[in-house]
N, C-alpha and C positions, 0 to 999 in steps of 0.2 A: 438448455445441454441437459435431459434428460436421459440418466446413464455416463454420461461424459464427464464429468462434472473434473475438472480437474483440482485437487487442495491444496495446496503451501500448506506444508507449517517448514517453514523458514522462521527463523529470527534475522530479527533489523536493530541497525543502528535507526539509534536517538544520539542528536546531536544537541544538546540545548546549555541555555549561556541566557544569563541574566540584565538585563535591558536598564540602566538611569534609575527609572521610573521602576521598580522593583517585578516586571512584569515578567518572565519569563517568557523567553521563543525558543522554537525546536524548527531543528527538519529531521528528514530522511537518510542519511548518506545512500542507500541502497535506490534509493526510489525516487528522480526528478521531482521537484514542483509540490515534492509533500509538506504540505510547514504550514506550523501554525504557534500560536502562543496562550498562553498562558499565567494566572494568581499566583499555580502552585509546577511546583517540575508532574504531581502525581499529575493534575489538571491537562498539561502540556503529554505526558507520553498515553494517555486517555487522546488525546484529541486528532497526536499521530497516530494510532493505530487505526480508529477511524477514519485518517481519512488515504493512506498504506489503505486499505480495505476501499474505499469509493476510489482510487487511478485502478486499483488490480482491475477491481471490476468491471469499470468501464474501459481499461484494458483491454481483456482477452471477449470484453462483446464485441468491443469492435472489430477483433482479430476475425468473432466466429463470422459474424458478417462480413467480412471482406472473403472467407472461401464458402463460403456458402452456399454454392451451385459448383464447388468444387467437392471430389470428393476425396475428401482429407480423412485423413487417422489421429487421434486424438492420445497422447500418453501420457498417460499420470507420471511425474519426476518426486526425485522426493529430494531433500538437498537436506546435511549433515553440518 
């Protein structure tokens, strides 16, 4: 997507809980299927950032391929 890259600056909500064995599990409230685990809360947050980035990148690529043969316009959006 040369020149048409969409760069969202949006905050996401990490929901983290501790398991009975001391690990932490987390998911992102706004991004379905973004789940992870870690030994520390910090590790879970970093893993969630990576998961969200990967999921959104894949979804973006799927959408671009879907409309590749059509004449479409890309519009950047910012969220507050």
